[in-house]
C-alpha positions in Angstrom: 64.1 5.2 -31.9 61.6 3.6 -29.9 60.5 6.7 -28.4 60.0 7.8 -31.8 58.3 5.0 -33.1 55.4 5.3 -29.9 55.4 8.9 -29.6 54.5 9.3 -34.3 52.7 5.8 -34.3 51.5 4.2 -31.6 50.2 7.3 -29.6 48.0 9.0 -32.4 46.8 5.2 -33.1 46.1 5.0 -29.6 44.1 7.6 -29.2 42.5 7.6 -32.4 41.4 4.2 -31.4 40.4 5.0 -28.0 37.6 7.9 -29.5 36.2 5.7 -32.3 35.4 3.2 -29.2 33.8 5.9 -27.1 31.8 7.3 -29.9 30.3 3.8 -30.7 30.0 3.1 -27.2 27.9 6.1 -27.3 26.2 5.9 -30.1 25.3 2.5 -29.2 24.1 3.3 -26.2 21.5 6.1 -27.8 20.5 3.7 -30.4 20.3 0.8 -27.3 18.2 3.0 -25.1 15.9 4.3 -28.3 15.1 0.3 -29.4 14.2 0.4 -25.6 12.2 3.2 -25.9 9.9 1.7 -28.5 9.5 -1.2 -27.0 7.9 0.5 -23.8 5.6 2.4 -25.8 4.7 -0.6 -27.7 4.9 -2.4 -24.6 2.3 0.6 -22.5 -0.1 0.5 -26.0 -0.6 -3.2 -25.2 -1.3 -2.9 -21.4 -4.3 -0.1 -22.3 -3.1 2.5 -19.7 -4.8 5.4 -19.0 -4.1 8.3 -21.5 -2.2 9.9 -18.5 -0.4 7.6 -17.2 0.8 6.8 -21.2 1.8 10.0 -22.0 4.0 10.1 -18.3 5.7 7.1 -19.0 6.2 8.6 -23.1 7.3 11.6 -21.6 9.9 10.1 -19.1 11.4 7.0 -21.3 11.5 9.2 -24.7 13.5 12.6 -23.5 15.2 11.0 -20.6 16.0 7.2 -21.7 18.9 6.8 -19.6 16.4 7.3 -16.5 13.3 6.5 -17.7 14.1 2.7 -19.3 15.6 1.4 -16.1 12.6 3.0 -14.3 10.5 1.8 -16.1 11.4 -2.0 -16.3 11.7 -1.3 -12.6 8.5 0.3 -11.5 6.5 0.3 -14.6 4.6 -3.0 -14.1 1.0 -3.5 -13.6 -1.8 -6.0 -14.5 -0.2 -8.1 -17.5 2.9 -9.6 -16.3 4.0 -13.4 -15.3 4.0 -12.9 -12.0 0.9 -11.1 -12.0 -0.6 -14.0 -13.4 1.0 -17.2 -10.9 0.1 -14.6 -8.0 -3.5 -14.7 -9.3 -3.9 -18.4 -9.7 -2.4 -19.0 -6.0 -5.1 -16.4 -4.8 -7.6 -18.9 -6.6 -6.5 -22.0 -5.4 -6.6 -20.7 -1.9 -10.1 -19.6 -2.4 -11.4 -23.0 -4.0 -9.6 -24.7 -0.8 -12.0 -22.4 1.5 -15.0 -23.7 -0.4 -17.3 -25.6 2.2 -20.6 -26.6 1.5 -21.2 -25.9 4.8 -20.2 -22.7 6.0 -20.6 -21.7 9.8 -20.3 -18.0 8.7 -24.1 -16.1 7.5 -23.1 -14.5 4.3 -24.6 -11.0 3.6 -25.1 -8.1 0.9 -24.3 -4.6 1.9 -22.7 -2.2 -0.6 -21.2 -5.3 -2.8 -21.1 -8.6 -3.9 -17.8 -8.8 -1.8 -18.3 -12.3 -0.2 -16.5 -11.4 2.4 -18.8 -9.9 4.4 -19.6 -11.6 8.3 -21.6 -11.2 11.0 -21.0 -12.0 14.6 -17.5 -10.3 14.5 -15.9 -8.1 18.0 -14.0 -4.9 17.1 -11.6 -2.8 19.1 -10.1 0.2 18.1 -6.0 1.1 18.4 -6.6 4.0 18.6 -2.8 5.3 19.1 0.7 3.8 17.8 1.2 3.3 22.0 -1.7 1.3 22.3 -1.5 -1.0 19.2 2.6 -1.3 20.2 1.4 -2.8 23.4 -1.4 -4.8 21.8 1.0 -6.8 19.3 3.3 -7.4 22.0 0.8 -8.6 24.0 -0.6 -10.7 21.4 2.6 -11.9 20.2 3.0 -13.3 24.3 -0.1 -14.7 24.2 -0.3 -16.4 20.7 -1.1 -20.8 21.3 -0.5 -22.1 18.2 0.4 -19.5 15.4 1.3 -15.7 15.0 1.2 -14.7 11.2 2.5 -11.4 10.2 2.2 -9.3 6.9 3.8 -5.8 6.9 5.2 -3.6 4.1 8.0 -2.0 6.3 10.2 -3.7 8.6 13.0 -0.9 11.1 15.3 -2.5 13.3 15.0 0.3 15.1 13.7 -0.2 19.1 9.9 -1.0 17.9 11.0 -3.6 15.6 13.6 -5.2 17.5 11.3 -5.8 20.0 8.9 -7.2 17.6 11.7 -9.2 16.0 12.7 -10.5 19.5 9.2 -11.9 20.6 8.8 -13.8 17.3 11.8 -15.1 17.9 11.3 -16.1 21.2 8.2 -17.5 20.5 9.3 -19.4 17.3 11.1 -21.3 19.4 9.1 -22.5 21.9 6.7 -24.0 19.0 4.7 -21.9 18.1 4.5 -20.9 13.9 5.7 -18.0 13.3 5.4 -16.8 9.7 7.1 -12.9 8.5 6.3 -12.2 5.5 7.8 -8.9 4.3 8.3 -6.2 1.4 11.0 -6.9 -0.5 11.3 -3.2 -1.1 9.9 -1.6 2.2 11.9 -3.9 4.5 14.5 -4.0 1.7 17.1 -2.8 3.9 18.6 -3.7 7.6 16.6 -7.0 8.2 18.9 -10.3 6.8 20.0 -10.7 10.7 16.6 -10.6 11.7 15.3 -12.9 9.1 18.2 -15.0 9.9 17.3 -15.2 13.6 13.8 -15.9 13.6 14.5 -18.8 10.9 16.8 -20.2 12.7 14.4 -20.0 15.9 12.4 -22.0 13.7 9.5 -19.8 12.4 9.0 -18.6 8.6 10.0 -15.4 7.2 8.8 -14.6 3.1 9.7 -12.1 1.3 7.2 -10.5 -1.1 8.7 -9.8 -4.9 11.9 -9.0 -5.1 13.1 -5.6 -6.0 15.1 -6.4 -8.8 13.0 -7.2 -11.9 15.2 -9.4 -13.1 14.5 -12.0 -9.7 11.3 -12.6 -11.2 11.3 -11.5 -14.6 8.4 -8.9 -13.4 8.2 -5.2 -12.3 9.3 -3.9 -9.3 6.3 -1.7 -8.8 4.3 -4.4 -7.6 4.1 -4.0 -4.0 2.4 -5.9 -1.0 1.4 -3.1 1.2 -0.8 -4.6 3.2 -1.0 -4.9 7.0 -2.3 -8.2 8.5 -1.2 -9.7 12.5 -3.3 -12.6 12.9 -3.4 -15.0 16.1 -4.6 -18.2 16.5 -6.3 -17.6 13.4 -8.8 -16.3 15.4 -7.7 -12.4 16.4 -6.5 -10.2 13.6 -5.0 -6.5 14.0 -5.1 -4.5 10.9 -4.7 -1.0 9.9 -2.0 1.5 8.3 0.8 1.1 10.8 4.3 -0.4 9.8 6.6 -2.0 12.3 8.5 1.2 12.6 9.0 3.8 15.4 7.5 6.0 13.8 4.0 4.5 13.5 4.8 2.2 16.4 6.3 2.4 20.3 6.5 1.6 23.8 6.3 5.7 24.9 4.7 8.7 23.2 6.9 10.4 20.4 5.8 13.8 19.5 7.2 12.9 15.5 5.0 9.6 16.1 2.9 9.6 13.1 -1.0 9.9 13.2 -2.6 6.2 12.9 -4.7 3.7 14.4 -5.6 -0.3 14.1 -8.2 -2.3 14.8 -8.4 -5.7 16.7 -10.9 -8.0 14.4 -12.3 -11.6 16.3 -14.8 -13.9 14.8 -15.8 -15.1 11.5 -13.7 -11.8 9.7 -10.7 -13.1 10.2 -11.2 -16.5 8.4 -10.7 -13.4 4.6 -7.9 -12.2 6.8 -5.8 -15.9 6.7 -7.1 -16.4 3.5 -6.0 -13.3 2.0 -2.2 -14.0 4.2 -2.2 -17.4 3.3 -2.4 -16.7 0.0 0.0 -13.7 0.1 2.4 -16.5 1.6 2.3 -19.3 -0.9 3.2 -16.6 -3.4 6.2 -15.4 -1.9 7.7 -18.9 -0.8 6.8 -20.8 -3.8 4.7 -23.0 -2.3 1.5 -24.7 -2.7 -1.6 -23.1 -1.1 -2.9 -26.9 -0.5 -0.1 -26.7 2.1 -2.6 -24.8 4.1 -5.5 -26.7 3.6 -6.6 -26.8 7.1 -5.9 -23.1 8.2 -7.4 -21.5 5.1 -11.0 -23.8 6.1 -10.7 -22.7 9.7 -13.9 -20.8 10.3 -13.5 -19.0 13.7 -17.0 -18.8 16.0 -19.0 -16.0 16.6 -17.1 -13.0 18.7 -19.5 -9.8 19.1 -22.1 -8.0 17.2 -20.1 -6.0 14.4 -20.4 -6.8 10.8 -17.3 -6.4 8.8 -16.6 -7.1 5.1 -12.8 -7.8 4.5 -11.8 -6.1 0.9 -8.5 -6.9 -0.5 -7.6 -5.6 -3.9 -4.5 -5.5 -6.2 -3.3 -6.8 -9.7 -3.9 -10.6 -9.1 -7.7 -9.6 -9.0 -9.5 -8.8 -11.6 -11.2 -5.2 -10.7 -9.8 -2.4 -9.1 -12.4 -3.6 -5.7 -11.3 -0.7 -3.2 -11.5 1.3 -6.0 -14.3 0.7 -7.0 -15.8 0.6 -3.5 -14.4 4.2 -2.7 -16.2 5.2 -6.2 -19.1 3.4 -4.8 -19.5 5.3 -1.2 -19.2 9.1 -3.5 -22.0 8.1 -5.6 -24.7 7.3 -3.0 -23.9 9.1 0.1 -27.0 11.4 1.1 -25.9 13.9 3.6 -22.2 13.5 5.0 -18.6 12.1 3.7 -15.4 12.3 5.8 -12.2 11.1 3.6 -9.1 10.8 5.9 -5.9 9.9 4.1 -2.2 11.1 4.1 -1.8 11.3 0.4 -4.0 12.6 -2.0 -3.5 12.0 -5.9 -6.9 11.0 -7.7 -7.4 9.4 -10.4 -9.8 11.2 -12.8 -13.0 9.9 -12.4 -12.8 10.0 -8.1 -12.0 13.4 -8.4 -14.8 14.1 -10.9 -17.7 12.3 -8.7 -16.4 14.6 -5.4 -17.0 17.6 -7.2 -19.9 16.3 -8.6 -21.5 15.7 -5.4 -20.0 19.1 -4.0 -22.0 20.9 -6.8 -25.3 18.9 -5.3 -24.7 20.8 -2.1 -23.9 17.6 0.0 -21.3 17.6 2.6 -17.9 16.8 1.9 -14.7 17.2 4.5 -11.0 16.2 3.2 -8.7 16.0 6.0 -4.6 15.5 4.7 -1.9 16.2 6.8 -0.4 19.8 6.4 2.7 18.0 5.7 3.3 14.8 5.0 6.1 12.8 4.5 6.2 12.7 0.6 7.5 16.5 -0.8 6.2 15.0 -4.1 2.9 14.0 -3.4 2.1 17.3 -1.3 3.2 19.0 -4.5 0.5 17.2 -6.9 -2.3 17.2 -4.6 -2.9 20.6 -4.7 -4.2 21.2 -8.5 -7.3 19.0 -7.0 -7.8 20.6 -3.8 -7.8 24.1 -5.6 -10.8 23.3 -7.3 -12.3 20.9 -4.8 -12.1 23.8 -2.7 -14.0 26.2 -4.9 -16.8 23.8 -5.6 -17.4 23.5 -1.8 -15.5 20.7 -0.6 -14.4 21.5 3.0 -10.9 21.1 3.3 -8.4 20.4 6.6 -5.1 20.0 7.2 -4.0 18.2 10.0 -1.1 20.3 11.7 0.5 18.7 14.7 2.6 16.6 12.5 1.8 13.2 9.7 -1.1 12.1 9.5 -1.0 8.3 8.2 -4.7 7.4 9.2 -6.9 6.0 6.2 -10.5 6.7 7.1 -14.0 7.1 4.8 -17.2 7.8 7.0 -20.2 7.9 5.0 -24.1 8.7 6.4 -23.2 7.4 10.1 -23.7 4.0 8.6 -20.0 2.8 6.5 -16.6 3.2 7.6 -13.6 2.0 5.8 -10.5 1.8 7.1 -7.3 -0.4 6.2 -4.0 -0.1 4.3 -4.9 1.9 1.1 -3.9 5.8 0.3 -6.0 7.6 -2.2 -3.8 7.4 -4.6 -3.0 6.0 -8.1 -0.6 3.4 -6.4 -2.6 2.6 -3.4 -5.7 1.9 -6.0 -4.7 0.6 -9.0 -0.8 -1.2 -8.3 0.2 -2.0 -4.9 -1.5 -5.2 -3.0 -4.0 -3.5 -0.1 -6.4 -4.6 2.0 -9.9 -3.1 3.3 -12.2 -3.4 6.2 -15.4 -2.1 5.9 -17.7 -1.3 9.1 -21.6 -1.5 9.0 -22.2 -1.6 12.9 -23.1 1.9 14.2 -21.1 1.4 17.9 -18.0 0.2 15.7 -18.7 3.4 13.3 -18.7 5.8 16.1 -15.5 4.9 17.4 -14.1 5.5 14.3 -16.1 8.7 14.1 -14.3 9.8 18.1 -10.6 9.1 15.9 -12.2 11.7 13.4 -13.5 14.2 15.3 -9.6 14.1 17.5 -7.9 14.7 14.0 -10.5 17.7 13.2 -9.9 19.6 16.1 -6.3 19.8 15.4 -6.6 20.9 12.0 -6.9 24.2 10.4 -9.0 25.0 7.0 -7.9 25.6 3.4 -7.6 29.5 3.3 -5.8 29.4 6.9 -3.2 26.8 5.8 -2.9 29.0 2.5 -2.6 32.1 4.2 -0.3 31.8 7.2 1.9 28.3 6.2 2.2 29.5 2.5 1.9 26.0 1.6 1.1 26.7 -2.1 3.9 25.5 -4.4 5.3 27.7 -7.7 3.2 27.0 -10.6 6.5 26.1 -12.1 7.2 23.3 -10.2 3.4 22.3 -9.7 3.7 21.9 -13.7 6.1 19.8 -13.5 5.1 17.5 -10.9 1.8 17.2 -13.1 3.6 15.7 -15.7 4.7 12.7 -13.8 1.5 12.7 -11.1 0.1 9.2 -12.9 3.6 7.7 -11.7 3.5 8.5 -8.2 
């Protein structure tokens, strides 16, 4: 009797009830996804994004809501989020603390109105990963008071482990150690290193947690800056992360082609201001705690004129983008751009086209194959048109080219952490140094010449290396280019 009751009544009801629940859940998820998509579309409108960015998000959110909605909440934000406003307030507080009625740094203006220009600096080029690694280790070991390091990626390979060991040892000796890591770039495998440094008496900050729910903001806002400051007087900056792919004790044929520079003197004060503003924000502390360090003005150490230019969502204008645009529009004879990724916005792209049409010489140097396949596919529509317009496009063949360098008429060189792509120029927190002194520019020109020697031209790359992606692939990638 019980078996009959179970088979004839309970089982059909359970099956019907399960199917009803499944249909209800499916419809609920669909409706919820549609409502979230509408909210996101409205939010994109409010943020006044450029049309290409808007349609890219619109496409992925409306047609693929299961993927697009969570992606937007993690990576869709830019300058309107609450935490961005908080960061801007912290940065402004740090600037106010720096103000001094009798500054000992001579302020001059070259190509911008940025206050970060100073004379009397020492410049030194660290031309590869082995030289840069050795110098960073030496500076950590010889620092007398403080070590402040910010990096996007820390990997616990031989390179990262060695640097962590040194930082732990110096913290135990009473040196002030502050290590600022980006939460996305240094997400995996760093917990033990952070614990060790803190246990030794040092400090570790994590910039913008990866999960948006942790900060009610977007995981898109990454700190891509690489800054190492020692005793508030010497600094190492560039594009190299604390990772064997960038730095190492011995040569490695797979190591990325990149460089860093040593700066010593008044310019370091501007780097310290940037670092401590980032630090105060990441650790939720007041910049007032660092008033003495913020106001420290290093004495002159050489004859180099350097401009320190931070850029990011906490700054009203897109300073590095504006500077690059100004350089393109104002150069008279020769312009060299070296970048690992090339996905320019429409304004930069059209400016290069216009200058190329006037007969000016423009050289654009990229890796033949970078470590980002999507970026390689996305660059080709731009490269084809620039090549037709007369831009000399060269591809570095030995491996991954990660250096970022712009040289203009032998009178200006821009270096730093920013790539020529929309993420670096409009979303990330980045740092750039502009060099105006002839001998400094010549050192950087020599580094560029070394890259050029190992590069091939556009026609050779297309014919012999089959690097052109298929049309369907290119068209598909172009839909999401503004999101890369």
